[in-house]
N, C-alpha and C positions, 0 to 999 in steps of 0.2 A: 568483612565490613559490616557496619551496623545496618540492620534492615531499614529500608525506606519507610517512612511513617505511613504512607498511603498505598503501599504496594499491594497488600491484601485486599484493600478496598477496590483498587483498580482491577485486580484479578476477579473479584466478585462481579464487577460491572460487565466483565467479558463472558460471564456464564450464560447470559441470555441476551438476545437482541433487544427485547423489551425490558431493558435494565431499570434500575432505580431512578436514574437521572432522566431517562426517557419518560418514565411514568410521571415524574414530577413536572416536567415541561408540559406534558399533555394536560395534567391537572390544572396548570396555569393557563390553559387555553391555546398553547402553541400548536402549530401544525407540524406533523412528522412527514418529512419528505425523504423517501428511500432512493438510493442509487447504488450502483456497483462498479461503474467504470470511471476512471480519471477524467475521461473526456466529457462527462457530465459535470460541469463546473461546481464543485462543492460549495464555493463561496456564494453562488446564486441560490443555493438551497437554504442559506442562512440569512435570508433577508428578514427584516423586522416581522415578527409574528410567526415565524416558522423556524425549523431547524433541520439540518441534514443528518442522516443516519445511514452509513454505508453497510450494505447487506452482508451479513455473516450467517453461518449455520452452526452455531456452537453445539457441541455434544451430539452432532449427527454422525452416526456410525453407518446405519443402513440407508441405502437409497433405492430400495425395491419399488416403492410406488412411483418415484420419479423415473426410474428405468422403464417401468411399464408404459409411461406416457411418452417417453422419449426413446432412448436406446442406450445400451451400455457402452457405445462408442462415443458418447458425449462426455466431456471432462467432468470429473467428480465434483468440482466446485459448483458447476451449473446444476448438476443433479441434486447436490446437497441443498442448495438454495431452494429448489422446487420442492424437495422433500420437506424442508422446514416450513415452507409456506402452506403445504397441504395439511400439516399438523396444526396450523393456526399461529405459527410463530411471528407472522407480520401483521396480525390483525390490528395493530396500533397505527398502521400507516394511513395517511390521508392521500398520498399520491406516490407513484413509482415513476421516476424520471430515468428513462433508459436510452440507449443509443445502439446503432447498428455497427458497433466497432468489432464485436465478436459474434459470429452467427450462432454459436452455441448458446451464449447467454441471451441473445436476441430471442431465440426460440424458447428458452426457459421463461423469460419474462412474459412472453405472449400468453403463457398458460395462467398467468395471474388474472387475465380477462377471460380466457376460454373456460377456465374452471371456477371462475368467481371466488378466488382464494381469500380475498379480504372480505369476510362476510359481515363483520361487525360495523362496517362503515360504509353506508350507502352512497356517499359522495366520492369514494375512492375512485381514482382514475389512473390510467397509464398513458404515457407519451413515449414516442420512440423517435429520436432525431438521427439524422444522417451525418456522419462524420467523414470528411475527405481522407484520402490516402496520401496526401502530401501537405506541406505547410507553406506553399507559395501564397502570393497575394490573392489570387482568385480563390484558392482554397480557404483562406482566412475569411474572405468576404462571405463565402457560402456557409462556413461554420458559424459566423456571427449571426447570419440571417436565420439559421436553424435554431440557434439558442433563443433568439428573440421570438420567433413564431411557434416553435414546438415546445419550448420550455417556459419562457417567461409569460407569454400571453395566456396560455391556459392556467397558469398559477394565478394570474390577475383576474381572469374572467370567471373561473370556477371556484376559486378560494378567497378572492378579494385581497390578494397579497399586493403590496405596494412594490412596483418594479421600476420606479422612477430613478433618475440619476443620483439623487441624494441617498435613496435607500440602498442602491448598489454601492456607493462609496462608503456608506456606514458598514455594510457587510464586509467590504474589502479591508477596512480599518481593523475590524475585529479579527478577520482572517490573518492579517499581517501580524497582529499581536500574538496570536497563537503560534504562527510560524517562527517568530523571534524566540519564543520559549522553547519550542521543540528543536530549533536550530542550535540554540545555546547548549542544550543538553546533549545534542548529537555531537557537537564539537569536542565534547569531553572524551569521546571515544578515540580521539587521535593520540592521547597520552599512552605511553608504553605500559604504564600501570594505571588504568583508568579507574575513576571513582564510581563508575556505573557499569553494571554487567550488560551484555548484549540482550539478555532476556528481559531485564528491567526496561531497557529502552524500547524493545519491541512492544511490551505491554503498554508503556506510556503512549507510543505512537499510535497504536491500534485504538486505545481508549479515546484519543483525540479525534478519531474519525467516526466513532459510533455514538458519542454522547453530544447533547446540546453544548455548543461552544461556551455560552455564557455561564453554564453551570460547571463545566469541567475545568475551565481556565483558572479559577482561583486555586484549585488543587494542584494544577500543573505548575503554576507560578510559585506556589509554596515549596513544591518538590525541587524546582530549580534552585531556590535559595538554600534548601537543605543540602543539595549536592555540592554547592560552592564551599561548604565547610566540612564535607564528609572526608574522612581519612581512608585512603586506599589500604588494601592489605599490605603488610610489610614487604611481601615479595609477590610478584605477579604469578598467578597460577596457570597462565595460558601458554600452551606449547606452540601455538601458531595463531596468526591474525589473518582473517579471511574477508574478502569482499564477496558478498552473496548477492547474486543477480538472477532474475528469472521471473516466472509468472506469479500469479496471485498467492500471497502467503499472509493470512491474517491470524494464524494460530501461533502464539509465542512458544508453544511446546516444541515446535520444530527447532527453534533457536536453542531451547534447553537441551535438545539432543546434541547439537554441536558443542555446547558448553560441557556436557558430560564426557566429551571426548578430549577436552582440553583446548578446544578451538574457540576463539573470540571473534564473533562477527562484528568487525569494526565499521563496515559500511553496508547499508541495506538498500541495494539497487534493484528492487523488485516491485511488482504491483502491491500496493498498500505500503511501500517503503517510503522513507523520507528523502531519498536521493534518486530522482527528484520527487517532489510531492509536498515538501514543506518550505518552499521558496516564497518570499514576499512578492506580491503583485505590485508592480510599479505603473502608475498612471502618468503618462507623459503630458507635457504642457499642451493644452488644446485638444487632448484626446478624451473621448468619452469613456466613462467607466466600463461600459459594456465592451467596447472595442478592446480596451486593455485586458479585460478578463478573457475575451476570446483569444487574443494574441498570446497571452500568458499560457493558457492551457494547451493550445495547439502546438506551440513552439517549445515548451519546456519539457513536454513528455518525451521519453526515450523508448516509446513502444515500438516493437519490431513489426507492427502492421504497416509502418512506413518503409516501403521496399526500396526506394531509390538508393543508389550507391552512396550518394552523399550522406543520407541519413544513417545508413549502415556503418559508414566510416566514422561518423560522429559518435555513434553508440560505443564502438570499439575504443575510440579516443577517450570517451567519458569514463569507461571502466578502467582504462589505464591510468587516467588522472586520479580517480578515487583510490586506486591501489597505491599510488605514490603519496597522496596527501594523508592517507590514513595508515601508512606504514604497513601494508599488507604483505603477508608471506605467500599468499596463494589466492586463487579466484575459484569460485564455485558457480557454475551455471546450473540452475535447477529449472525444471519445467513440469507442469501438471501433465499427467498422461492424457493424450489426445488433444492437447492445446496446440493448434496448428501453427500459430505465430511463434510462440516460444519454443516449440519443437524444432523448427528450423533454426531459430536463433541459437539454441543450445548447441546444436551440432556444429554450426558455422563458428560460433564464438569460441567453443572449446578448442577447435582446430587452430583458429587464427590468433587467439590471444596468447597462446603458448609462445609464439614467436614474437608477437607485438610487445608483450610485457616482460618476457624473460622469467616469468613466475610459473610455478606448477598450476595447472588448471584441471578441474574435474567437472564432468557432466553428470547430472543427477536427475532421474525421472521419478516422480512421486505421485501419490494420490492426495486428495484434500485432507482426509482424516489422518491423524497420526497413528499409523499402523505399521506393522513389520519393523518395529523400531530396532530390533536386533540386527536385521540386514542393513538398515540405514546406518546404524552405529558402526558396523564393520567396514562399510565403504568409507565413512569419514575418518575412522582411525587409520585405515590404510593410507589415505590421502595425507594425513598429518605426518605419518611416518616418512612418507616420501619427501615431504617438505623438510623434515629434520635431517634426512640423509643429504638432501641438496645443501642445506646449510653447512653440514660437516664437510662435504666435498669442496664447497666454495671456500671454507676456512683453510682447508689443507692446501688449496691452490695458492691462497694469499700467503700463507706461511712459506710454501715452497718458493714463491716468487720473490720473497724478501731475503731468502737465505743465500 
């Protein structure tokens, strides 16, 4: 297929957290608000006068300094974020909005204050809000209160950001515009011979989370229009279509490893993924914008930190639904090493989904950095071969039954 016009530019934007568009927004007087977890509502960090930037640690291979301050039993994503901060990678931030959803990242973010890691901005501050472990009405009320008092009020009092109803509605409108673009591009992956590769989509989705929305949106909208007229390859190059689910994955190079084995990641159901993550926020009649935002983020997430059986069953059903909608041949559960929530989910999901979906399912444990690619590729290739064998066996049974 013909190369996408802005793909190289998007890849360039992912080389540093303080990328070209971040620097441009800062030069225009916008405030940079960092976050790492879905439960810190991205849309509220894009209020007028500021922009959200989800924390990544690009090109971080060693985590020696972070390991010294923490431990090597902490997930490598957390240690990579801390390592990147120690080297000055987040000096552009005006605030870091965090949450106690993952104790490892909670500890990592605490070091931003303990070590005074954002040295070039004396007004930098950190907030840490509590997120409940269920999505009931009482939990929603608590979550909304935490957003208002721990996130919004400090932004208004310390940075002068407008947190009124109209400001939130304006941010929701821009957020929904972005979601419509990402959603339309993502739908193209349902085709048997899609006009976009999984790697390209991964790049596009990550870029949408690390760049100021008002600056990246025109590029994404133009890319959507380009894809509408893009011609696919004459013949599909993919041996198998996979639903990929699991913990934090912000590096498109992982998706590229799958593609090098002939696997097409047709649905991205992981932290930083679009399913869920890029759904529009609906504000009901008579509902405040803040309540709608709180309801959306608490109840649209499929995070395994929600332990009730109801939520666990909903996650399994959602994976099965994605596999059917996106015509998947297999499911891969991946988890970051030492990620307690996804570590449990990977083991349980790998066991249960085999029977639930009738598809081959593989569990995969990995580190944050793309390392040991050979071993990873061997696992993926073996899994794809098992899918191909299953297809042959199913075809033989069909032929035998018709004879």
